[in-house]
Structures are given as structure tokens and as C-alpha cells.
C-alpha positions as CSV (number, residue, x, y, z in Angstrom):
1,M,-4.1,50.5,20.7
2,T,-7.6,51.0,19.4
3,E,-8.3,47.3,20.0
4,I,-7.3,47.8,23.6
5,I,-9.6,50.8,24.0
6,A,-12.4,48.8,22.5
7,D,-11.8,45.9,24.8
8,A,-11.7,48.3,27.8
9,G,-15.1,49.7,26.7
10,K,-16.5,46.2,26.7
11,M,-14.9,44.6,29.8
12,G,-13.3,47.5,31.8
13,W,-9.7,48.4,32.2
14,P,-8.7,45.8,34.9
15,K,-9.8,42.9,32.7
16,T,-8.3,44.5,29.6
17,L,-4.9,44.9,31.4
18,H,-5.1,41.3,32.5
19,L,-5.8,40.2,28.9
20,V,-2.8,42.2,27.6
21,K,-0.5,40.7,30.2
22,M,-1.7,37.2,29.3
23,Q,-1.0,37.9,25.6
24,F,2.5,39.2,26.4
25,K,3.3,36.2,28.6
26,G,2.0,33.9,25.8
27,V,4.4,35.5,23.3
28,E,7.2,35.0,25.8
29,K,6.3,31.3,26.2
30,I,6.3,30.8,22.4
31,Q,9.7,32.5,22.2
32,H,11.0,30.2,24.9
33,Y,10.0,27.0,23.0
34,F,10.8,28.1,19.5
35,K,13.6,30.1,18.0
36,K,12.6,33.3,16.3
37,D,13.7,32.1,12.9
38,A,11.6,28.9,13.3
39,I,8.4,30.9,13.8
40,N,9.4,33.9,11.6
41,F,9.1,36.3,14.6
42,E,10.2,39.9,14.4
43,N,9.7,42.2,17.4
44,C,8.8,45.3,15.3
45,G,7.0,47.2,17.9
46,G,3.7,48.7,16.9
47,F,1.7,51.9,16.7
48,A,-1.7,53.2,15.8
49,I,-2.5,56.4,14.0
50,L,-5.5,58.1,15.7
51,K,-7.5,60.7,13.8
52,D,-9.0,62.4,16.8
53,I,-8.2,62.9,20.5
54,Q,-11.3,61.0,21.7
55,C,-9.5,57.7,21.7
56,L,-6.7,59.0,23.9
57,E,-9.2,60.7,26.2
58,K,-10.8,57.3,26.9
59,M,-7.5,56.1,28.2
60,A,-7.1,58.9,30.7
């Protein structure tokens, strides 16, 4: 999440959202062509631990 906030600071939210969508579609394409076991893929989710509220305020 902090990478997304940093990207938004550099290129703005619309371009950052587009980048995230492209990354997601890329993962979907890889999953279409390769079995999860073949590429050792695990959909584990993800999370970030933020030490202060400032990062979240940037998203609002």
C-alpha cells in the first residue's frame, strides 16, 4: 500500500490506479497461461503496517 501511495505522489491517482489495474491484469494473464504450481503462485493477499495516520490521510 505504501508503494501505491508513493506512486500516487509521483504521478497522481488516475495514473496510479491505471498502473495497479495493469499489474492485476498481468497477473491474470500469467495465471491463464501457466498453472499455479508451475510458477509457484500463491494468492496470499497482502497488507501493510503503517506507523502513523498520515499515509491513510493521503489516500482520502
